[in-house]
N, C-alpha and C positions, 0 to 999 in steps of 0.2 A: 290480435286480440289477446289480452292478458288472461292467464289462468287464475281463477278464483277458487279457493279451497274453503270448504265448510266442514264442520263436524256435525254430528247429529244434534248437538246442543245449540249450535250457532246458525244453522240453516234457517233462512227467513221463511215464514209461512207464505204459501201462495196467495196472491191477491185475486180478486174477481177478474181483473184484466188478464192475469196469467191463465186462469181457467178458460176464459173466452178465447184467448189466442190459441190455446191448446185444442179447444173444441173446433176451431175453424180450420185446423190442419187436415189435409187429405192424406190418406195412407201413402200415396205416391210421393208426397212432399217430405216424408220422414226419411232422413238419411240413416240407414242401418248398415252402412258399409264397414263400420268398425266392429260389428257384431258377427262372430263366426256362425255359420249355419250349422244346426245340430242335425246330423244324419244318423248317428248311432245312439239309439235309445235303450240299448241293452243294459246300461248301468242305472237307468231311471227306476227308482223304487219309491213310488208315491207314498206308500205306507210308512216310509222312514222319514218323510217330511212332516215331523210332528207338529210344526207350527201351522201347517195347512190342514192336516187331517189326523185325528187321533181316534182309532177304532175303540169301540166299547169293549172292555175286557170282561170275560165271563169265567168264573172259577169252575173247573171241572176236575173230576177224579177219574183216572183211568189206569189200567194195568199195562205196563210195557215190558218187553223182554229186557232182562238185566244188562245184556251186552249193548242194547240200543241206548239205554240210559247212561251206561259207562262211556259210550262213544260221544254222546251229547255233552257230558260233563268233563270230558278230557281237556277241553280248552278253558276250564274254570267257570267262574261266575257268568251267568247269563244263558244257561242252557235252555231255560224255558223260552227265552226270546229267540234263540236259534231254532228251537223246535217249531215255534210259531212261524218263523220265516220259511222254514222248509215246507211246512204244511201249506202256507200261502202260495208258495211257488208251484206246488203240485196242483192246488186249487185253480190258480190262474191259467195253467197249461192243460187242464183237464178238458176244456172245451164245453163245460156245462155251467 
């Protein structure tokens, strides 16, 4: 079988027959042997998948210790995003 290559601009649209053939497949007939099984989900960060999910942002004002703010800002731009990620991590592991 020859390899056929497409780009996102040249790939043909699926036909009704394509969809019917796909619908008729049983799970056990699908060859997934070339797809590695994911067993380590520690790097999975669904909130970072912005195409899938974008949380609503709320502006807040709070007072933080100066050394905490300095620590957040030490890596430069994006300290509020880092603060949000830290708080989310704590929230997800708090059990509530």
